[in-house]
N, C-alpha and C positions, 0 to 999 in steps of 0.2 A: 509594593516595593519591600515591605517588611517580610512578606512571605518569601519573596525572591532571595533576600539576604539570608533568611533562616535556612532555605534550601541549600544555598551555597555553603553555609557554615556546616550544615549536617553532612553534606558530601565531603567537605574537607576533613571532617573528623573520622570518616570511614577508613579504617586501616586497610592498606593495600596488602594483598596476598603475595607471597613470593613469586616473582616473575610476572606479576600482573601489569598489563599495559593500561593506558588511559581509557581506552574504549571499554575494556573488560571491567574496569573499576566502576565506570558510570553505568554499564549494563547491570552490574550487581546491585548498585545503589537503587536503580529504578525497579529492579525485580523485587527488592525488599521494601519498596516505598509503600506508604499507606495513603489511601484516598482520603481527602478532607483534611490533610495536614500540609505543612509547608513543604514537604518533600516534592510536591508537584508544582511548586511555584515558578520554576524555571522552564516548564514545558510550554512550548508555543501552542496556542490554540487558535487555529485559523478561523474558527467560527465566530470569534470575537475580534478578528484582526481589524475590522472596520472601526472598532472602538479604541484600539491602542495602535497607533501608527508609528510612534517614536520607538527607537530601539532602547531596550533595557540593558544595563551593564552586563556584558558577557553573553548577550543573546543577539544573534544576527537580526538585522532589521527586516521586518516584513514589508514587502512592497506590493503594490497593486499591479497586476499584469493585465494588459489589454488583449483580449481575444480577437481573433479574426471572425467577426460576426457574419460577414458576407460569404464566408467559405462554406457555411452549412445552412441550407435553406430551412425554413420552419417546417416544410413538408418532410424533409429528410430527417430532421430531429425528431419529429413526431413519429415517423415511420420506425425509427430505432427505439422509440420509447423514452426519448429525452425531452426535457423542457427546451424551449428556444434558447440559443446561445446567449441572447441578450439578457437572459435572466440568471446566467451563471455568475458566480463570484470567483475570480481567479487571483491567486497571490503567488509570490515568489520570495526567496530569501536572498539577500545580498551576499554574494560570494559563492552561491550555489547555482549553477546553470540548471534550468528545468522549470517546470510550472506546477502549480497545485490548484485544483479547483474544488469548490465546495457546492454541490447541488444534489438534488434528489432524482432518483430514477423511478421509472414506471414499469420496468420489465421484471419478469420472474427469473429466478435462478435456475441454472442447469449445470450439469457436471461436465468437466473437461480436465483431463490430466494427460499431458504428453511428456515423454522422457526428456531429461536434461542433457542427454548425449544425442546430438542431431546427426542423422545419417540419411543418405538418399533413399535407402531401401527400408526404412523403418519409420513410418509416420502414417497418420490417418488424416483424412480431409478436415480442414479447419471449419467449424460451424459457420455457415454463411451469415447468420443473424448476428453472431458475436463479432464477426469480421467487419460487417457493415457498421455496427455500433462503434467499434474501436476506430475505424477509419474516420468517422465523424468527429470523435473526440480529438484525434490527432490533427485533423484538418483545422479545427478551431484553434489549436495551439500553434498553427503555422507549419505543420508537417504534412504537406500535400504529398500524395503518392504513398503514404504508409500502407504496408500490406501486413495484415495480421496472419502470422504463420505458426505461432506456438503459444500455448497458454498453460498455466498451472493454477490449481485451486489449493489454497491452504486453509485447513479447518482448525480453529482455535476454540478451546474452552477457556474459562476464566483463569485457569491455572497454567495455561500454555505459554510458551515462549518460542521465538525463532532465533537461533544462534547467529553470531556475527559472521557475515559472509560477503562475498562480492559475486555479482552475476557476470560470468565471463563466457558462458557457453555459446552465445550467439557468434556467428562469423562476421557480422557487421554491427559495430557499436555506434555507428553514426545515427541510427534511428532510435526513437524514444522507447522507453519501457512504460507501459500504462499499468497502474495498480489501482484496482477498484476495491472499496471497502463496504461491507454489509454487516449489519448486526451491532454487536457491542463495540466499544472503542478500544484503541490500542495506543501505546506509546511507541513511536517509531524513532529510532536513533540513526542519524545520518552523519557519518564521520568523514575521514579523509582517505588518502591512498594508503596511509600507514596506520597501524593499530595504535601507535603512540600519540595520535591526534585525537583529542577529546571530541566526541560527537555532539551534534545539536539534537535536542529532544523535542518532539512535536506530537500532538495528538492526531490520530486518524479516526474520524467519526463515520458513522454509517452514511453512505451516499457520497463520500469524498472520493476524489480521484487524484492520485499523485502521478505526475509525469516527470520521469527522470530522463534527461537528455544530455548529450555531449559529455563533458567531463564527469558529470554526476553519475553516469552509467557505471563507472568503475570505482565508485567509492564504497568503503565498508558500511554496512547497515545491518540493523537487527531490530527485533521486537522483544523487549524484555518484559513487557507486561500487557495484559488485556484487562480492561476495566469496564464496569457497568457504564452504559451510556449516561451522559450528564442529566438527561431527562428523568432518570430513575429507572425502575425495573420494567417500565412499560416498553412496548416496541417503539424504537425510534420513529419519529414522525414521518420521515420520508418513506418508510415502508408501510405506512398506513394510508398513503395517498392512493385513492381509487383510480382505476383506469378511466380515460375519457369515455364518455357515453358513445362517441362515434370515433372510430379509428380509420385512418386512410385505407383504401381498398388494398393497397400493396404493403400494409403494415406488417412488420416482422414480429410484433407483439402478439402472443397467443394467450388469451384469457384462460385462467385456470379456475377450477371450482373453488368455492369457499372452503370446502373441506381440505383440498390439497394445499391451499394457501395457508390454512391454519397450521398445518404440519410445519411449514417453513417458518411461520411466525413464532410458533412455540419454540422451535429450535433456536432461532436467533435471539430469543430473550435471554439466553444464557451462553451464547456462542458468538464467534466472529468468523466471517468468511472473507478471505482475501483472494482476489482473482487478478493475476498478472497476464498481460498480453504483450507479445514481442514480435518483431520482424527478425528472422534468422539470417537471411541472405540479402545482400545488396542487389540492386537491379542488374541482371546479367551475370550474377555470381553463381557458381556451382559449388556443390559439396566437394570437399577434398576426397581423394581416393581412399585415404585412411581416415577413419572417424577421429574427430578431435576429442582428446581426453581432457576432462576438466581437471584443473590443478588439485592434487590430493590435499585434503585438509585433515587436521587433527580433530576427528569428529567427537573426541571425548570432551573438547571444550567448545568447538564451533558448530557442530552439526546436530544440535539437540532440538527436538520438538518441545521437550519439557526439561526444566531444570528443577530438581527436587530439593527443597530445603530439608533440614533434619526433621522438622515437624510436619512435613508434607507426605501424604501417602502416595503421591504420584511417582511412578517409577520412570527412569530414564527411557526415552524412546529415541535411539540414535538413528539418524538418517543414513540411508545407503548412498554413498557418494556417487554411485553410478545411476541414480534415478533422478 
């Protein structure tokens, strides 16, 4: 509680910049925060949610979410490289629709990057293994019939950030957005519909999945900070989990050589990979004749991969709003 109070006091003393909204101020606070200090005392850590069930002042209450265990058979979970749903730990935040789960994966990473402007004549087939994996996760959360149609990989170094934004590109917002985390940890900020609403800060650790659904799909969010995994500099435990000795004959998991996996392991010791999967169209829905343009943003403040301090050698890398 003392750390929490100190963090609130530290944030309160941070001088606001001209025209700075509540979200931007908290973004800047966590971007400048130091690990091991009271600065992170107000950040929700779902990995310890079973230990702290009562709400702290100013922090939304963490509640246990009951998954639909019968919706995913153990065979299908194993086929996708997942642990049985009965072993997952799922939580939610009061006041925020959506779910959050904390469990480890057994599958290898692969690359996928699709454009953020969706058109009927510009797309590639979605990987069948990732689609099957995503459908199992969605089904366990109560979203039967989810179809994985688009995905994005974000690569973070320890000095990387993701600017404040809202995901509006999909034509159907009723379906959930699945966000998978690998490697080092991140502070994720989830705000409201307006930037003047102060966001809630939470940790995303390796092996975590955040499921944003309903109203939460249209909320402002950002990643102001990437931090070393709490276990230290070693590879997070869930990425050290060996594959089962015997896989189902129809398993989508493809074992890789120790040398190839070591390349991934070495990279993830100093980096974070975030993978988001979405459904673009509702059942029976077609693309509009004219491509949907995403709302233009001020990329000087919102669309940065990196935010460089005066003492940081990292240069700004602005995102192209059309990608």
